[in-house]
Structures are given as C-alpha cells and as structure tokens.
N, C-alpha and C positions, 0 to 999 in steps of 0.2 A: 796718776793724780795722787797728791798727798792726802792721806786719809786720817791723819792725826798730826798733832804738833810735836809729838815725841821726836827728839833729835834736833828740833829747831829752837826750843825754848832756852833762853839764857837766864840763869839764876845765880845760885851760890858759886858755881865754878868760876864765873866771870866776875865775882865780887860786885854784883849789881843788887841794889836794894831799892826797888821802885817805891817802896813805902815811905821813903824819905820825902816824897812829894806830897804826902798827906799831912797837912797842917791845918789847924783851926784858922779860919779866915772869914771875916764878915763880908757881906756882899759889897759894901761900899769900897773896900780895898780892891776887890776884883774888878769893879767897874772902872777904876782908874787904869787897870791893865787893859781893859777892853777899849777905852778911849785912846790909849797909846797905840794899840794895834790898828784901830781905825785910821789914825793919822799915818802910821808907818806904811800901811798898804795903799794909802792915797785915796781912800773913799771920800768923795766930796760931801761935806756936811750939809751943803745946800741941796743935795740930791739923794742923800741916804741918811739912815739913822739906825740905832741899835736899841732893842728892847729885850725884855725877858719873857720866856715861855717855858713850858714843861719840856718841850723837845725843840732843839735849834732848827731854824728854817730860814729861807730867803724868799721874799715875795716882791713883786713889782716889776716895772719895765720902764725903759727910757730915762726920764728924769725923776722918778720916784721909786727907789729900790730900798727895801728895808730888810734888816736881818735881826734875828733874835738869838739869844743864848740862854743856857740854864746854869745857874750858879750853884755849886756844891759847897757847903760850909767847910768841908775838910779836904777839898781837892781843887785848889785854884787853877791848876794846869789843865783840868778838864774843860773848863770854860775857855781858857786861853786858846786851846786848839780848836774848839768849836767855833770861836770867833774868826780865827784864821780860815777855817774851812768855809764858813758862810761868806766871808769877805771875798773869797775866790769866786763864788757864784755871783756876788753882787758886782764885782768888777767886770765880769763878762757881760752882764745885763746893761751896765752903765756905759759900756764902750762899744755897743753894737753900732753898725754903720748908720750915722745920723741921716744921711741922704736917702736911706731906704727904710727908716722907721715906719711902722704901721703897714709895711708891705711884707710879702712872704720872705724876701731876702733879708729884711731887717730884723729877723728873729734868730734866736740860738738854734743851731742846726740839730742837736740831739742831746738827750740826757747823758749819753756817754761822754760827749765833748764837754758838757756842763760839769760833770763830775771830774773830768780831767783837770779843770781849773780849780775846783775846790780842793781836790787831793794834792795837786801840785803846790798850792799855797800852804796847805796844812802840813804836809810831810816833806816834800822836796825842798821847800823853803823853810818852813817852821821848825822842822826837826833836824835840820842840817846843823852839824856841830859848829860851823862858822856863825850861823845866825844865833845859836844858843849862846855862844861866847859873847855876842853883842848884847843880848837881852839879859844875860846873867845878872849883872849889877842892877839893872832896872827892875827885874822881878823881885830881887831881894830888897830893893827900896820900897816897893809897893806892898810886899808881903813880909811883915816883920817876923813871922814864924820861921821863915827860911833862914833869916839872919841868925836867929837864936840857935838853929841846928848846926850852924857853921859848916854848911855843905860846900865841898870844893867844886870847882868848875867841872872837873873830870867826872865826879860822882853825879853831878847834875845832868851832864850829857848822857851818861850811861843809863841813868834812871829814866829819863825821857824816852830813850830808845831801847828800853828793856823789852825783851821778847818774852812776855808772860801772858798766858791765856786769860781771857776775860769773859764773863757772862754777857756783858753789855757791848754791843757792836760799836757804838759811837765812841767808846773809850778803849777800844781794842788797839793793840800795838800795830805797827805798820806791816809786820810780817803775817801774823795770825789773822789779821783783819779779813783777808781774802777767804779764809776758811768759814767765816761767818756768812760770806756771800754765797759760797758753794752750798752750804746746808740750806739756805733760804731758797736758792734756785731749785734744788732737788725737791724741796717741799712743794713749791709752786708747781713744778712739772708734774709731780705725782698727784697733786690735788686736782689739777685740771684734766689729768688723764683718768680720773676716777679711781685711782689706786688707793687713795686715802680719803677720809671724810673730814669735814670741819670738826666734828666731835673728837676725832683722833689727833688733831693738831698738837695739843699739849703733850701727849705721850710721844708722838713722833719727834717733836722738837727736842724734848728732853733726851731722847735716845741719841739723836744726832749731835747734840751739844756734848754729850759724854763721849761719843765716838771720835769727833773731830778735835775737841778742845779739852777733854777730860774735866768738864765742869758739871757738877751735880746741881740741877735746878730744884730749888725748894719751893718756889712760888711762881705763878705765871707772870707776875709783874716783872721778874727778872728773866723771864723766859719768853714764851710766845707772844705776850702782850707788850713787849718792850718797844716796838717800833710803831710809828703812826701810819706807815705806808699802806698797809692792808685795810686799815679803817677807812682810808680815803679812796680805796679802790685801785691803788697803784700796784697792781700785780704785774710782775715783769720788770719792775724798777730796779731791784737789788743788783742784778748783774751789771748795771751801768756803772757801779762803783769800781768793780774790777776792770771793766773796759776802760774806765777813766784812768785807773792806775797804769794800764798798758799804754794808753795814748800819752799820758804824762811822761812816762819813761822815754818814749820816743821823741817827745818834744824837748826834753832835757838834753838828750843826745845831740840834737840839732842846735839847740840854743848855745851849748858850750862852744860850738865852733864860732859863733858870732860874738859871744861874751866870754872870752877865755879867762877873765879874772872875776867871774861871777861869785865865786866863793869868797874872795877877798872883799868884794863889794858888800856881801852880806855881813862879813866880820866887822865892817865899818858902819853897818846900819844903813847901807844904800840899796834901795829897792827899785829906783826909777828905771834903770836900764832893763831889769828883768820884767817889770810890769809893762813897760813900753814894748818889749819884744812880744809878750803875750798879746797885748792889744793889737799890734800890727799883724801878727801872724795867725791869730785865732779870733779874737773878739770882732775885729772890723771886717772879717770875712763873712760874718752873719751866716746866712743859709745859701751862700753862693755855690758851695760844694756839698756833696754828700759826705758824711763823716769819714768814710774810708778814703775818699778822694782828697779831703782836706788834709788828712795826715800825710798822704803822698805828696800833696802840694807843698807842705811844710818841710818834709824830710827827704823827699825824693824816693821814698820807699813806701810800700804798702804797710799797713799796721803789722807789727811784729813784737811779740811779747819778750823777745830776747833782750831788748833794751831795758825794759823794766827789771828783768831778772838780773842783768848785769849791774844795773844801778844798785839793787839791793845787796848783791854779793860784795860789791866794792865798798859800799857804805858800812855795812855791818862787819865786814872783814876788817876794815880799818879801825872801827871803834873797839872791836873785841879781839883784835890780833889773831885772826884765824884765816 
C-alpha cells in the first residue's frame, strides 16, 4: 500500500504550475460554465437543474434530479469539475430503466457503481487532454482572468492534471485522491472497532493527513469537518469513491473497444456516443445485477484494479513524458 504521496507528486521538475488556475472570477461568470456543462453532458433541463450549496451533491429520482455546486471566487475550475462529477450521478438517475421505475430493479445498484459514473464523468472524460483541448477556448471565453494570463493549452492541461497534495478531498488531484479515501476508511474502521474515540478524531485526522499527504492541518474546517457524509450518518461511504475509480477504469477499457475514436470525439466536443454507451451498459441495467456481476456483464471479467492502474499510468505517463 502507498503510505505517502512522495514519489508521485509532480511539481517543479515537470514545469507544472497548478496555481495558474487560480484567478479572480465572479459567480455569474462561473454559472455560464455550469450551464455549458449541463448542455454538454446532455442533462435534460425539463428533468434536472443546478443550484448552489456549501458542498456539491445530487438528489432526486426518475424525472426530477437536481445537482448543486459550490463556487469559489478564486478557483473557477473547482466548480467546473464538481459540476461534471454531479452530472455523472444525475445522468445515472435520469436514465434508469423506465419500465422498472419504482421497483427494486429500477434503482441504482450500489454507491460504488454510482461513484463510477461521477468519477468517470469528472476525470476520465473531464480531465482527458482531448476534452481539455475542446473546452480550452470556451473556458477562456467565460473566464476573462485566464485570457489575461495568456496560458497555453499545454500549461492548462498540465495544471488541471497536476499531482499536488491537497487538504480538501473534493479538490484533490486524480492520483492522490485515493489517499484521502484510504485515511477515511482507516479512521472509520478504527472508530467502529473502538480503537479511537470521537474526541480523538481531529488529532487522528491531522496525523494521517500528514502521513499520507504531508499536509499540516491548522483548523478543523479544512480537516475532520470538511465532509458532510459523517454528519448525515454515511459511515462506510468513502470507500465507494475508490471502488468507483476501479469500476470506471474497467468500463473505459471495455468502452474503448466499442468506441475506438472516443478521444477524437471528445476533442470535437462530441459526448453522445460515450453517454449512450454508459446509459446502455450501466444506467439501464438498474439493479438487475449485483455490482460485481454488472462489471463482469459489461467487461467479461470480474472487477480488477489493474485497468484503473493502467489507465493512470498511460494518461500521466503521456502528459508528463515518463
């Protein structure tokens, strides 16, 4: 198991400056980007909508599915990717099998599969260099601060995919994100085993954040209090994000056989084939299969992390030439 991000983090040696993504940007400018993403992903405005909240989430079912995002005045790409993430959830809910709605089969099968759709949309699609090439001029049109910085396409791609540890999970990069999940899983496991108490959570959190991500937590708002899941009683939820990453990697491996020009389609701003593939192979299956059986039905193999690992190695190897 990886116990820290040392050796994974890409910074000065690769000439990456993720701070170029930080520009002053009013909420109105960011909402234009959100509206663009809603249209790109194909969310039906008659059956979905987007609002603001402190923490992004998706709620609803059938013909009424709503998503939220949180806008940061100095980081428009933060909301950009939270909208893509939540849109993945919403697409799943909106495209469950209509003939079985309101029955056991007409529901999403698991949180792990649900997160596979959000993480697929956010990362495999949204942080794909081909997609970034497509949205590059559009983002600069909506966010004047980027235009003033004169950021090149290559700089933009590398900044979005920079591997830099973060204190906040929802803004973590694609690689170190899973370390956030590991530390939360370990905390939950030890809490329920009686090895740590609720009172010890801030201290344990801070120690693990330092161990895995070399981040010094100064206040609980950026530490143990940052997520809403535990407040709502959703203990055991966090591992579903990493499970979703694994499922998504295997789905991608299979999808590429059916849509061999998927990268070129993203470069042209075409998402229909990818979305329809996910609808046909995942969403419309509802709860007809158990999660592991669904992945085997899709790919012909049982769930295997090797496909996600391979995806990461190929993607970042190509971006950073290693």
